[in-house]
PDB file of N, H, CA, C and O in Angstrom:
ATOM      1  N   MET A   1      82.238  32.501  17.603  1.00  0.00           N
ATOM      2  CA  MET A   1      82.684  31.111  17.744  1.00  0.00           C
ATOM      3  C   MET A   1      83.841  31.345  18.969  1.00  0.00           C
ATOM      4  O   MET A   1      84.175  30.461  19.757  1.00  0.00           O
ATOM      5  N   ILE A   2      84.262  32.432  18.960  1.00  0.00           N
ATOM      6  H   ILE A   2      83.990  33.151  18.320  1.00  0.00           H
ATOM      7  CA  ILE A   2      85.334  33.094  20.110  1.00  0.00           C
ATOM      8  C   ILE A   2      84.694  33.282  21.318  1.00  0.00           C
ATOM      9  O   ILE A   2      85.207  32.895  22.368  1.00  0.00           O
ATOM     10  N   GLU A   3      83.699  33.797  21.279  1.00  0.00           N
ATOM     11  H   GLU A   3      83.282  34.112  20.426  1.00  0.00           H
ATOM     12  CA  GLU A   3      82.912  33.791  22.923  1.00  0.00           C
ATOM     13  C   GLU A   3      82.552  32.584  23.284  1.00  0.00           C
ATOM     14  O   GLU A   3      82.468  32.366  24.493  1.00  0.00           O
ATOM     15  N   ILE A   4      82.261  31.542  22.359  1.00  0.00           N
ATOM     16  H   ILE A   4      82.329  31.720  21.377  1.00  0.00           H
ATOM     17  CA  ILE A   4      81.711  30.233  22.754  1.00  0.00           C
ATOM     18  C   ILE A   4      82.804  29.672  23.460  1.00  0.00           C
ATOM     19  O   ILE A   4      82.704  28.959  24.458  1.00  0.00           O
ATOM     20  N   PHE A   5      84.148  30.122  22.743  1.00  0.00           N
ATOM     21  H   PHE A   5      84.230  30.702  21.932  1.00  0.00           H
ATOM     22  CA  PHE A   5      85.130  29.040  23.320  1.00  0.00           C
ATOM     23  C   PHE A   5      85.612  29.801  24.901  1.00  0.00           C
ATOM     24  O   PHE A   5      85.968  29.242  25.938  1.00  0.00           O
ATOM     25  N   GLY A   6      85.472  31.130  24.624  1.00  0.00           N
ATOM     26  H   GLY A   6      85.183  31.584  23.781  1.00  0.00           H
ATOM     27  CA  GLY A   6      86.174  31.649  25.778  1.00  0.00           C
ATOM     28  C   GLY A   6      84.930  31.275  27.272  1.00  0.00           C
ATOM     29  O   GLY A   6      85.292  30.984  28.412  1.00  0.00           O
ATOM     30  N   ALA A   7      83.710  31.383  26.867  1.00  0.00           N
ATOM     31  H   ALA A   7      83.416  31.620  25.941  1.00  0.00           H
ATOM     32  CA  ALA A   7      82.772  31.074  27.423  1.00  0.00           C
ATOM     33  C   ALA A   7      82.966  29.624  28.331  1.00  0.00           C
ATOM     34  O   ALA A   7      82.538  29.479  29.477  1.00  0.00           O
ATOM     35  N   LEU A   8      83.763  28.520  27.492  1.00  0.00           N
ATOM     36  H   LEU A   8      84.111  28.637  26.562  1.00  0.00           H
ATOM     37  CA  LEU A   8      83.818  27.352  28.183  1.00  0.00           C
ATOM     38  C   LEU A   8      85.321  27.521  28.611  1.00  0.00           C
ATOM     39  O   LEU A   8      85.611  26.887  29.625  1.00  0.00           O
ATOM     40  N   ILE A   9      85.876  27.920  28.297  1.00  0.00           N
ATOM     41  H   ILE A   9      85.641  28.435  27.473  1.00  0.00           H
ATOM     42  CA  ILE A   9      87.324  27.778  28.777  1.00  0.00           C
ATOM     43  C   ILE A   9      87.713  28.561  30.062  1.00  0.00           C
ATOM     44  O   ILE A   9      88.439  28.071  30.927  1.00  0.00           O
ATOM     45  N   LEU A  10      87.010  30.219  30.153  1.00  0.00           N
ATOM     46  H   LEU A  10      86.421  30.618  29.451  1.00  0.00           H
ATOM     47  CA  LEU A  10      87.211  31.031  31.481  1.00  0.00           C
ATOM     48  C   LEU A  10      87.068  30.280  32.679  1.00  0.00           C
ATOM     49  O   LEU A  10      87.995  30.147  33.477  1.00  0.00           O
ATOM     50  N   PRO A  11      85.618  29.644  32.879  1.00  0.00           N
ATOM     51  CA  PRO A  11      85.571  29.488  34.166  1.00  0.00           C
ATOM     52  C   PRO A  11      86.058  28.400  34.579  1.00  0.00           C
ATOM     53  O   PRO A  11      86.111  28.297  35.805  1.00  0.00           O
ATOM     54  N   VAL A  12      86.535  27.318  33.815  1.00  0.00           N
ATOM     55  H   VAL A  12      86.492  27.402  32.820  1.00  0.00           H
ATOM     56  CA  VAL A  12      87.404  26.277  33.991  1.00  0.00           C
ATOM     57  C   VAL A  12      88.819  26.614  34.598  1.00  0.00           C
ATOM     58  O   VAL A  12      89.432  25.910  35.400  1.00  0.00           O
ATOM     59  N   ILE A  13      89.201  27.754  34.098  1.00  0.00           N
ATOM     60  H   ILE A  13      88.702  28.326  33.447  1.00  0.00           H
ATOM     61  CA  ILE A  13      90.563  28.372  34.335  1.00  0.00           C
ATOM     62  C   ILE A  13      90.495  29.402  35.677  1.00  0.00           C
ATOM     63  O   ILE A  13      91.377  29.577  36.517  1.00  0.00           O
ATOM     64  N   LEU A  14      89.460  29.883  35.617  1.00  0.00           N
ATOM     65  H   LEU A  14      88.744  29.741  34.935  1.00  0.00           H
ATOM     66  CA  LEU A  14      89.234  31.223  36.666  1.00  0.00           C
ATOM     67  C   LEU A  14      88.697  30.483  37.777  1.00  0.00           C
ATOM     68  O   LEU A  14      89.162  30.785  38.876  1.00  0.00           O
ATOM     69  N   ILE A  15      87.621  29.376  37.727  1.00  0.00           N
ATOM     70  H   ILE A  15      87.243  29.131  36.834  1.00  0.00           H
ATOM     71  CA  ILE A  15      87.318  29.066  39.532  1.00  0.00           C
ATOM     72  C   ILE A  15      88.251  28.286  40.183  1.00  0.00           C
ATOM     73  O   ILE A  15      88.459  28.656  41.338  1.00  0.00           O
ATOM     74  N   PRO A  16      88.833  27.397  39.843  1.00  0.00           N
ATOM     75  CA  PRO A  16      90.058  26.679  40.538  1.00  0.00           C
ATOM     76  C   PRO A  16      91.345  28.002  41.021  1.00  0.00           C
ATOM     77  O   PRO A  16      91.978  28.104  42.072  1.00  0.00           O
ATOM     78  N   PHE A  17      91.369  28.820  39.850  1.00  0.00           N
ATOM     79  H   PHE A  17      90.855  28.737  38.996  1.00  0.00           H
ATOM     80  CA  PHE A  17      92.172  30.085  40.631  1.00  0.00           C
ATOM     81  C   PHE A  17      91.683  30.651  41.882  1.00  0.00           C
ATOM     82  O   PHE A  17      92.236  30.726  42.980  1.00  0.00           O
ATOM     83  N   LEU A  18      90.590  31.015  41.509  1.00  0.00           N
ATOM     84  H   LEU A  18      90.141  30.955  40.617  1.00  0.00           H
ATOM     85  CA  LEU A  18      89.914  31.830  42.552  1.00  0.00           C
ATOM     86  C   LEU A  18      90.006  30.967  44.166  1.00  0.00           C
ATOM     87  O   LEU A  18      90.532  31.428  45.178  1.00  0.00           O
ATOM     88  N   VAL A  19      89.370  29.690  44.038  1.00  0.00           N
ATOM     89  H   VAL A  19      88.942  29.315  43.216  1.00  0.00           H
ATOM     90  CA  VAL A  19      89.245  28.959  45.114  1.00  0.00           C
ATOM     91  C   VAL A  19      91.003  28.835  46.032  1.00  0.00           C
ATOM     92  O   VAL A  19      91.248  28.516  47.196  1.00  0.00           O
ATOM     93  N   ARG A  20      91.843  29.203  45.005  1.00  0.00           N
ATOM     94  H   ARG A  20      91.644  29.462  44.060  1.00  0.00           H
ATOM     95  CA  ARG A  20      93.478  29.147  45.813  1.00  0.00           C
ATOM     96  C   ARG A  20      93.272  30.571  46.527  1.00  0.00           C
ATOM     97  O   ARG A  20      93.394  30.628  47.750  1.00  0.00           O
ATOM     98  N   VAL A  21      93.016  31.521  45.915  1.00  0.00           N
ATOM     99  H   VAL A  21      92.917  31.475  44.921  1.00  0.00           H
ATOM    100  CA  VAL A  21      92.935  32.977  46.401  1.00  0.00           C
ATOM    101  C   VAL A  21      91.997  32.877  47.521  1.00  0.00           C
ATOM    102  O   VAL A  21      92.611  33.010  48.580  1.00  0.00           O
ATOM    103  N   THR A  22      90.672  32.681  47.699  1.00  0.00           N
ATOM    104  H   THR A  22      90.173  32.573  46.839  1.00  0.00           H
ATOM    105  CA  THR A  22      89.595  32.937  48.951  1.00  0.00           C
ATOM    106  C   THR A  22      89.518  31.980  49.511  1.00  0.00           C
ATOM    107  O   THR A  22      89.084  32.276  50.624  1.00  0.00           O
ATOM    108  N   TYR A  23      89.718  30.650  49.427  1.00  0.00           N
ATOM    109  H   TYR A  23      90.071  30.410  48.523  1.00  0.00           H
ATOM    110  CA  TYR A  23      89.534  29.555  50.230  1.00  0.00           C
ATOM    111  C   TYR A  23      88.168  29.159  50.329  1.00  0.00           C
ATOM    112  O   TYR A  23      87.860  28.438  51.277  1.00  0.00           O
ATOM    113  N   ASN A  24      87.368  29.482  49.575  1.00  0.00           N
ATOM    114  H   ASN A  24      87.618  30.068  48.804  1.00  0.00           H
ATOM    115  CA  ASN A  24      86.287  29.114  49.491  1.00  0.00           C
ATOM    116  C   ASN A  24      85.427  28.944  48.094  1.00  0.00           C
ATOM    117  O   ASN A  24      85.022  29.904  47.439  1.00  0.00           O
ATOM    118  N   ARG A  25      85.248  27.765  47.799  1.00  0.00           N
ATOM    119  H   ARG A  25      85.577  26.985  48.331  1.00  0.00           H
ATOM    120  CA  ARG A  25      84.756  27.408  46.447  1.00  0.00           C
ATOM    121  C   ARG A  25      83.367  28.072  45.922  1.00  0.00           C
ATOM    122  O   ARG A  25      83.059  28.185  44.735  1.00  0.00           O
ATOM    123  N   TRP A  26      82.501  28.535  47.159  1.00  0.00           N
ATOM    124  H   TRP A  26      82.751  28.443  48.123  1.00  0.00           H
ATOM    125  CA  TRP A  26      81.223  28.942  46.340  1.00  0.00           C
ATOM    126  C   TRP A  26      81.504  30.426  46.322  1.00  0.00           C
ATOM    127  O   TRP A  26      80.712  31.037  45.605  1.00  0.00           O
ATOM    128  N   VAL A  27      82.289  31.064  46.833  1.00  0.00           N
ATOM    129  H   VAL A  27      82.932  30.567  47.415  1.00  0.00           H
ATOM    130  CA  VAL A  27      82.477  32.802  46.511  1.00  0.00           C
ATOM    131  C   VAL A  27      83.466  32.464  45.361  1.00  0.00           C
ATOM    132  O   VAL A  27      83.200  33.159  44.381  1.00  0.00           O
ATOM    133  N   ALA A  28      84.236  31.855  45.206  1.00  0.00           N
ATOM    134  H   ALA A  28      84.452  31.290  46.002  1.00  0.00           H
ATOM    135  CA  ALA A  28      84.929  31.400  43.513  1.00  0.00           C
ATOM    136  C   ALA A  28      83.937  31.510  42.422  1.00  0.00           C
ATOM    137  O   ALA A  28      83.846  32.266  41.455  1.00  0.00           O
ATOM    138  N   ILE A  29      83.165  30.454  42.899  1.00  0.00           N
ATOM    139  H   ILE A  29      83.239  29.840  43.685  1.00  0.00           H
ATOM    140  CA  ILE A  29      82.050  30.368  41.793  1.00  0.00           C
ATOM    141  C   ILE A  29      80.999  31.541  41.538  1.00  0.00           C
ATOM    142  O   ILE A  29      80.611  32.037  40.480  1.00  0.00           O
ATOM    143  N   GLY A  30      80.728  31.767  42.629  1.00  0.00           N
ATOM    144  H   GLY A  30      81.042  31.363  43.488  1.00  0.00           H
ATOM    145  CA  GLY A  30      79.984  33.533  42.641  1.00  0.00           C
ATOM    146  C   GLY A  30      80.518  34.276  41.815  1.00  0.00           C
ATOM    147  O   GLY A  30      79.842  34.565  40.828  1.00  0.00           O
ATOM    148  N   LEU A  31      82.025  34.885  41.945  1.00  0.00           N
ATOM    149  H   LEU A  31      82.574  34.651  42.747  1.00  0.00           H
ATOM    150  CA  LEU A  31      82.950  35.546  41.351  1.00  0.00           C
ATOM    151  C   LEU A  31      83.161  35.472  39.695  1.00  0.00           C
ATOM    152  O   LEU A  31      83.362  36.426  38.942  1.00  0.00           O
ATOM    153  N   SER A  32      83.050  33.954  39.326  1.00  0.00           N
ATOM    154  H   SER A  32      82.887  33.180  39.937  1.00  0.00           H
ATOM    155  CA  SER A  32      83.181  33.502  38.330  1.00  0.00           C
ATOM    156  C   SER A  32      81.949  33.829  37.433  1.00  0.00           C
ATOM    157  O   SER A  32      82.038  34.021  36.221  1.00  0.00           O
ATOM    158  N   ILE A  33      80.860  33.870  38.106  1.00  0.00           N
ATOM    159  H   ILE A  33      80.788  33.714  39.091  1.00  0.00           H
ATOM    160  CA  ILE A  33      79.649  34.334  37.707  1.00  0.00           C
ATOM    161  C   ILE A  33      79.734  35.671  37.347  1.00  0.00           C
ATOM    162  O   ILE A  33      79.756  35.941  36.147  1.00  0.00           O
ATOM    163  N   VAL A  34      79.789  36.579  38.197  1.00  0.00           N
ATOM    164  H   VAL A  34      79.771  36.360  39.173  1.00  0.00           H
ATOM    165  CA  VAL A  34      79.934  37.811  38.106  1.00  0.00           C
ATOM    166  C   VAL A  34      80.812  38.450  37.178  1.00  0.00           C
ATOM    167  O   VAL A  34      80.486  39.462  36.557  1.00  0.00           O
ATOM    168  N   ILE A  35      82.171  37.753  37.045  1.00  0.00           N
ATOM    169  H   ILE A  35      82.436  36.931  37.549  1.00  0.00           H
ATOM    170  CA  ILE A  35      82.974  38.423  36.117  1.00  0.00           C
ATOM    171  C   ILE A  35      82.678  37.671  34.498  1.00  0.00           C
ATOM    172  O   ILE A  35      83.161  38.147  33.471  1.00  0.00           O
ATOM    173  N   MET A  36      82.023  36.746  34.515  1.00  0.00           N
ATOM    174  H   MET A  36      81.630  36.359  35.350  1.00  0.00           H
ATOM    175  CA  MET A  36      81.449  36.364  33.089  1.00  0.00           C
ATOM    176  C   MET A  36      80.201  37.052  32.570  1.00  0.00           C
ATOM    177  O   MET A  36      80.015  37.283  31.375  1.00  0.00           O
ATOM    178  N   ILE A  37      79.412  37.344  33.483  1.00  0.00           N
ATOM    179  H   ILE A  37      79.563  37.155  34.454  1.00  0.00           H
ATOM    180  CA  ILE A  37      78.439  38.387  33.230  1.00  0.00           C
ATOM    181  C   ILE A  37      78.712  39.601  32.971  1.00  0.00           C
ATOM    182  O   ILE A  37      77.820  40.224  32.395  1.00  0.00           O
ATOM    183  N   PHE A  38      79.899  40.282  33.271  1.00  0.00           N
ATOM    184  H   PHE A  38      80.624  39.776  33.739  1.00  0.00           H
ATOM    185  CA  PHE A  38      80.238  41.384  32.661  1.00  0.00           C
ATOM    186  C   PHE A  38      81.087  41.158  31.191  1.00  0.00           C
ATOM    187  O   PHE A  38      81.121  41.888  30.201  1.00  0.00           O
ATOM    188  N   ILE A  39      81.566  40.222  31.381  1.00  0.00           N
ATOM    189  H   ILE A  39      81.538  39.629  32.186  1.00  0.00           H
ATOM    190  CA  ILE A  39      82.571  40.009  30.035  1.00  0.00           C
ATOM    191  C   ILE A  39      81.753  39.641  29.018  1.00  0.00           C
ATOM    192  O   ILE A  39      82.025  40.160  27.936  1.00  0.00           O
ATOM    193  N   PHE A  40      80.794  38.868  29.048  1.00  0.00           N
ATOM    194  H   PHE A  40      80.572  38.446  29.928  1.00  0.00           H
ATOM    195  CA  PHE A  40      79.595  38.164  28.063  1.00  0.00           C
ATOM    196  C   PHE A  40      78.381  39.040  28.364  1.00  0.00           C
ATOM    197  O   PHE A  40      77.310  38.433  28.387  1.00  0.00           O
ATOM    198  N   MET A  41      78.343  40.513  28.626  1.00  0.00           N
ATOM    199  H   MET A  41      79.213  41.006  28.607  1.00  0.00           H
ATOM    200  CA  MET A  41      77.230  40.964  28.482  1.00  0.00           C
ATOM    201  C   MET A  41      76.746  41.630  27.138  1.00  0.00           C
ATOM    202  O   MET A  41      75.623  42.135  27.115  1.00  0.00           O
ATOM    203  N   ASP A  42      77.452  41.649  26.152  1.00  0.00           N
ATOM    204  H   ASP A  42      78.364  41.240  26.172  1.00  0.00           H
ATOM    205  CA  ASP A  42      77.322  42.250  25.040  1.00  0.00           C
ATOM    206  C   ASP A  42      76.647  40.961  23.720  1.00  0.00           C
ATOM    207  O   ASP A  42      76.017  41.117  22.674  1.00  0.00           O
ATOM    208  N   PHE A  43      77.179  39.719  24.452  1.00  0.00           N
ATOM    209  H   PHE A  43      77.691  39.592  25.302  1.00  0.00           H
ATOM    210  CA  PHE A  43      76.844  38.629  23.463  1.00  0.00           C
ATOM    211  C   PHE A  43      75.130  37.886  23.791  1.00  0.00           C
ATOM    212  O   PHE A  43      74.782  37.205  24.755  1.00  0.00           O
ATOM    213  N   GLU A  44      74.492  38.240  22.843  1.00  0.00           N
ATOM    214  H   GLU A  44      74.775  38.793  22.060  1.00  0.00           H
ATOM    215  CA  GLU A  44      73.027  37.777  23.605  1.00  0.00           C
ATOM    216  C   GLU A  44      72.754  36.314  22.757  1.00  0.00           C
ATOM    217  O   GLU A  44      71.598  35.931  22.576  1.00  0.00           O
ATOM    218  N   SER A  45      73.895  35.557  22.269  1.00  0.00           N
ATOM    219  H   SER A  45      74.834  35.868  22.417  1.00  0.00           H
ATOM    220  CA  SER A  45      73.656  34.277  21.917  1.00  0.00           C
ATOM    221  C   SER A  45      73.136  32.860  23.122  1.00  0.00           C
ATOM    222  O   SER A  45      73.569  32.701  24.263  1.00  0.00           O
ATOM    223  N   TYR A  46      72.347  32.200  22.565  1.00  0.00           N
ATOM    224  H   TYR A  46      71.995  32.329  21.638  1.00  0.00           H
ATOM    225  CA  TYR A  46      71.866  31.304  23.468  1.00  0.00           C
ATOM    226  C   TYR A  46      73.145  30.295  23.431  1.00  0.00           C
ATOM    227  O   TYR A  46      73.432  29.926  24.570  1.00  0.00           O
ATOM    228  N   TRP A  47      73.824  29.860  22.617  1.00  0.00           N
ATOM    229  H   TRP A  47      73.592  30.160  21.692  1.00  0.00           H
ATOM    230  CA  TRP A  47      74.660  28.965  22.907  1.00  0.00           C
ATOM    231  C   TRP A  47      76.217  29.537  23.877  1.00  0.00           C
ATOM    232  O   TRP A  47      76.895  28.813  24.605  1.00  0.00           O
ATOM    233  N   THR A  48      76.431  30.889  23.610  1.00  0.00           N
ATOM    234  H   THR A  48      75.880  31.477  23.018  1.00  0.00           H
ATOM    235  CA  THR A  48      77.153  31.278  24.467  1.00  0.00           C
ATOM    236  C   THR A  48      76.777  31.294  26.155  1.00  0.00           C
ATOM    237  O   THR A  48      77.667  31.295  27.005  1.00  0.00           O
ATOM    238  N   VAL A  49      75.565  31.304  26.433  1.00  0.00           N
ATOM    239  H   VAL A  49      74.842  31.304  25.742  1.00  0.00           H
ATOM    240  CA  VAL A  49      74.842  31.209  27.741  1.00  0.00           C
ATOM    241  C   VAL A  49      75.021  29.626  28.403  1.00  0.00           C
ATOM    242  O   VAL A  49      75.419  29.350  29.535  1.00  0.00           O
ATOM    243  N   VAL A  50      74.621  28.749  27.388  1.00  0.00           N
ATOM    244  H   VAL A  50      74.298  28.974  26.468  1.00  0.00           H
ATOM    245  CA  VAL A  50      74.668  27.636  27.048  1.00  0.00           C
ATOM    246  C   VAL A  50      76.281  26.705  27.893  1.00  0.00           C
ATOM    247  O   VAL A  50      76.502  26.065  28.921  1.00  0.00           O
ATOM    248  N   THR A  51      77.000  27.137  26.759  1.00  0.00           N
ATOM    249  H   THR A  51      76.821  27.656  25.923  1.00  0.00           H
ATOM    250  CA  THR A  51      78.675  26.894  27.158  1.00  0.00           C
ATOM    251  C   THR A  51      78.873  27.826  28.455  1.00  0.00           C
ATOM    252  O   THR A  51      79.708  27.369  29.236  1.00  0.00           O
ATOM    253  N   GLY A  52      78.523  28.538  28.683  1.00  0.00           N
ATOM    254  H   GLY A  52      77.845  28.909  28.048  1.00  0.00           H
ATOM    255  CA  GLY A  52      79.011  29.361  29.982  1.00  0.00           C
ATOM    256  C   GLY A  52      78.333  28.616  31.378  1.00  0.00           C
ATOM    257  O   GLY A  52      78.717  28.974  32.492  1.00  0.00           O
ATOM    258  N   VAL A  53      77.396  27.656  31.229  1.00  0.00           N
ATOM    259  H   VAL A  53      77.085  27.365  30.324  1.00  0.00           H
ATOM    260  CA  VAL A  53      77.000  26.980  32.443  1.00  0.00           C
ATOM    261  C   VAL A  53      77.540  25.843  32.199  1.00  0.00           C
ATOM    262  O   VAL A  53      77.738  25.302  33.287  1.00  0.00           O
ATOM    263  N   ILE A  54      77.923  25.115  31.260  1.00  0.00           N
ATOM    264  H   ILE A  54      77.762  25.554  30.376  1.00  0.00           H
ATOM    265  CA  ILE A  54      78.824  23.905  30.988  1.00  0.00           C
ATOM    266  C   ILE A  54      80.159  24.186  31.712  1.00  0.00           C
ATOM    267  O   ILE A  54      80.657  23.458  32.570  1.00  0.00           O
ATOM    268  N   GLY A  55      80.574  25.133  31.329  1.00  0.00           N
ATOM    269  H   GLY A  55      80.169  25.724  30.631  1.00  0.00           H
ATOM    270  CA  GLY A  55      82.011  25.691  31.778  1.00  0.00           C
ATOM    271  C   GLY A  55      82.035  25.854  33.333  1.00  0.00           C
ATOM    272  O   GLY A  55      82.943  25.429  34.047  1.00  0.00           O
ATOM    273  N   THR A  56      80.787  26.606  33.822  1.00  0.00           N
ATOM    274  H   THR A  56      80.050  26.951  33.242  1.00  0.00           H
ATOM    275  CA  THR A  56      80.843  26.950  35.171  1.00  0.00           C
ATOM    276  C   THR A  56      81.011  25.599  35.779  1.00  0.00           C
ATOM    277  O   THR A  56      81.858  25.485  36.665  1.00  0.00           O
ATOM    278  N   LEU A  57      80.126  24.284  35.319  1.00  0.00           N
ATOM    279  H   LEU A  57      79.438  24.377  34.599  1.00  0.00           H
ATOM    280  CA  LEU A  57      79.869  23.512  36.245  1.00  0.00           C
ATOM    281  C   LEU A  57      81.191  22.608  36.190  1.00  0.00           C
ATOM    282  O   LEU A  57      81.551  22.001  37.198  1.00  0.00           O
ATOM    283  N   ILE A  58      81.901  22.533  34.994  1.00  0.00           N
ATOM    284  H   ILE A  58      81.609  23.025  34.174  1.00  0.00           H
ATOM    285  CA  ILE A  58      83.358  21.688  34.862  1.00  0.00           C
ATOM    286  C   ILE A  58      84.025  22.409  35.644  1.00  0.00           C
ATOM    287  O   ILE A  58      84.618  21.765  36.509  1.00  0.00           O
ATOM    288  N   GLY A  59      84.214  23.968  35.688  1.00  0.00           N
ATOM    289  H   GLY A  59      83.733  24.491  34.985  1.00  0.00           H
ATOM    290  CA  GLY A  59      84.783  24.576  37.067  1.00  0.00           C
ATOM    291  C   GLY A  59      84.624  24.324  37.910  1.00  0.00           C
ATOM    292  O   GLY A  59      85.607  24.274  38.649  1.00  0.00           O
ATOM    293  N   GLY A  60      82.979  23.889  38.603  1.00  0.00           N
ATOM    294  H   GLY A  60      82.181  23.930  38.003  1.00  0.00           H
ATOM    295  CA  GLY A  60      83.015  23.512  39.841  1.00  0.00           C
ATOM    296  C   GLY A  60      83.389  22.389  39.941  1.00  0.00           C
ATOM    297  O   GLY A  60      83.672  22.193  41.123  1.00  0.00           O
ATOM    298  N   TYR A  61      83.545  21.565  39.377  1.00  0.00           N
ATOM    299  H   TYR A  61      83.316  21.724  38.417  1.00  0.00           H
ATOM    300  CA  TYR A  61      84.145  20.261  39.617  1.00  0.00           C
ATOM    301  C   TYR A  61      85.399  20.267  40.049  1.00  0.00           C
ATOM    302  O   TYR A  61      85.754  19.722  41.094  1.00  0.00           O
ATOM    303  N   PHE A  62      86.478  21.155  38.927  1.00  0.00           N
ATOM    304  H   PHE A  62      86.190  21.598  38.078  1.00  0.00           H
ATOM    305  CA  PHE A  62      87.809  21.249  39.314  1.00  0.00           C
ATOM    306  C   PHE A  62      88.133  21.880  40.893  1.00  0.00           C
ATOM    307  O   PHE A  62      89.159  21.691  41.547  1.00  0.00           O
ATOM    308  N   SER A  63      87.109  22.568  41.230  1.00  0.00           N
ATOM    309  H   SER A  63      86.275  22.722  40.699  1.00  0.00           H
ATOM    310  CA  SER A  63      87.191  23.658  42.430  1.00  0.00           C
ATOM    311  C   SER A  63      86.803  23.034  43.552  1.00  0.00           C
ATOM    312  O   SER A  63      87.060  23.638  44.593  1.00  0.00           O
ATOM    313  N   PHE A  64      86.038  21.579  43.679  1.00  0.00           N
ATOM    314  H   PHE A  64      85.830  21.088  42.834  1.00  0.00           H
ATOM    315  CA  PHE A  64      85.583  21.074  44.588  1.00  0.00           C
ATOM    316  C   PHE A  64      87.354  19.866  44.586  1.00  0.00           C
ATOM    317  O   PHE A  64      87.999  19.629  45.607  1.00  0.00           O
ATOM    318  N   ARG A  65      87.592  19.516  43.638  1.00  0.00           N
ATOM    319  H   ARG A  65      87.068  19.709  42.809  1.00  0.00           H
ATOM    320  CA  ARG A  65      88.895  18.605  43.898  1.00  0.00           C
ATOM    321  C   ARG A  65      89.966  19.716  44.450  1.00  0.00           C
ATOM    322  O   ARG A  65      90.561  19.449  45.494  1.00  0.00           O
ATOM    323  N   VAL A  66      90.186  20.747  43.893  1.00  0.00           N
ATOM    324  H   VAL A  66      89.703  20.964  43.045  1.00  0.00           H
ATOM    325  CA  VAL A  66      91.217  21.916  44.623  1.00  0.00           C
ATOM    326  C   VAL A  66      91.162  21.801  46.067  1.00  0.00           C
ATOM    327  O   VAL A  66      92.069  21.514  46.848  1.00  0.00           O
ATOM    328  N   GLY A  67      89.877  22.089  46.302  1.00  0.00           N
ATOM    329  H   GLY A  67      89.141  22.322  45.667  1.00  0.00           H
ATOM    330  CA  GLY A  67      89.108  22.610  47.497  1.00  0.00           C
ATOM    331  C   GLY A  67      89.658  21.665  48.726  1.00  0.00           C
ATOM    332  O   GLY A  67      90.106  21.972  49.830  1.00  0.00           O
ATOM    333  N   LYS A  68      89.388  20.052  47.924  1.00  0.00           N
ATOM    334  H   LYS A  68      89.024  19.802  47.026  1.00  0.00           H
ATOM    335  CA  LYS A  68      89.895  19.401  48.768  1.00  0.00           C
ATOM    336  C   LYS A  68      91.413  19.380  49.314  1.00  0.00           C
ATOM    337  O   LYS A  68      91.720  19.333  50.505  1.00  0.00           O
ATOM    338  N   LYS A  69      92.153  19.416  48.410  1.00  0.00           N
ATOM    339  H   LYS A  69      91.904  19.454  47.442  1.00  0.00           H
ATOM    340  CA  LYS A  69      93.661  19.681  48.383  1.00  0.00           C
ATOM    341  C   LYS A  69      93.780  20.458  49.640  1.00  0.00           C
ATOM    342  O   LYS A  69      94.259  20.188  50.742  1.00  0.00           O
ATOM    343  N   VAL A  70      93.164  21.572  49.112  1.00  0.00           N
ATOM    344  H   VAL A  70      92.775  21.792  48.217  1.00  0.00           H
ATOM    345  CA  VAL A  70      93.269  22.938  50.315  1.00  0.00           C
ATOM    346  C   VAL A  70      92.817  22.502  51.560  1.00  0.00           C
ATOM    347  O   VAL A  70      93.663  22.593  52.449  1.00  0.00           O
ATOM    348  N   ASP A  71      91.758  22.066  51.876  1.00  0.00           N
ATOM    349  H   ASP A  71      91.071  21.992  51.154  1.00  0.00           H
ATOM    350  CA  ASP A  71      91.233  21.568  52.743  1.00  0.00           C
ATOM    351  C   ASP A  71      92.093  20.738  53.767  1.00  0.00           C
ATOM    352  O   ASP A  71      92.289  21.038  54.944  1.00  0.00           O
ATOM    353  N   LYS A  72      92.575  19.622  53.086  1.00  0.00           N
ATOM    354  H   LYS A  72      92.415  19.378  52.129  1.00  0.00           H
ATOM    355  CA  LYS A  72      93.722  19.001  53.873  1.00  0.00           C
ATOM    356  C   LYS A  72      94.776  19.571  54.072  1.00  0.00           C
ATOM    357  O   LYS A  72      95.422  19.187  55.047  1.00  0.00           O
ATOM    358  N   LYS A  73      95.315  20.649  53.256  1.00  0.00           N
ATOM    359  H   LYS A  73      94.791  20.961  52.464  1.00  0.00           H
ATOM    360  CA  LYS A  73      96.671  21.212  53.713  1.00  0.00           C
ATOM    361  C   LYS A  73      96.484  21.931  55.243  1.00  0.00           C
ATOM    362  O   LYS A  73      97.053  21.611  56.286  1.00  0.00           O
ATOM    363  N   TRP A  74      95.541  22.956  55.030  1.00  0.00           N
ATOM    364  H   TRP A  74      95.078  23.216  54.182  1.00  0.00           H
ATOM    365  CA  TRP A  74      95.280  23.605  55.998  1.00  0.00           C
ATOM    366  C   TRP A  74      94.317  23.319  57.234  1.00  0.00           C
ATOM    367  O   TRP A  74      93.843  24.175  57.981  1.00  0.00           O
ATOM    368  N   SER A  75      94.079  21.639  57.312  1.00  0.00           N
ATOM    369  H   SER A  75      94.464  20.943  56.706  1.00  0.00           H
ATOM    370  CA  SER A  75      93.685  21.408  58.552  1.00  0.00           C
ATOM    371  C   SER A  75      94.108  20.954  59.242  1.00  0.00           C
ATOM    372  O   SER A  75      93.561  20.850  60.340  1.00  0.00           O
TER     373      SER A  75
END
């Protein structure tokens, strides 16, 4: 249960943070996926993967919102 909750929350927090650091939303999504693979490598639950994908989609949505604010600020 903890890994499912972590797979949902981790990308939602990590992706917008990495967008602010890297200034590129696609790099942030890629780095988040790589980090999640290393963290959840030992867990072979189907639901962990599904919630990880859902969390990545939600984090990607937030990253596009944060990215628009960064684009306005730096342009």
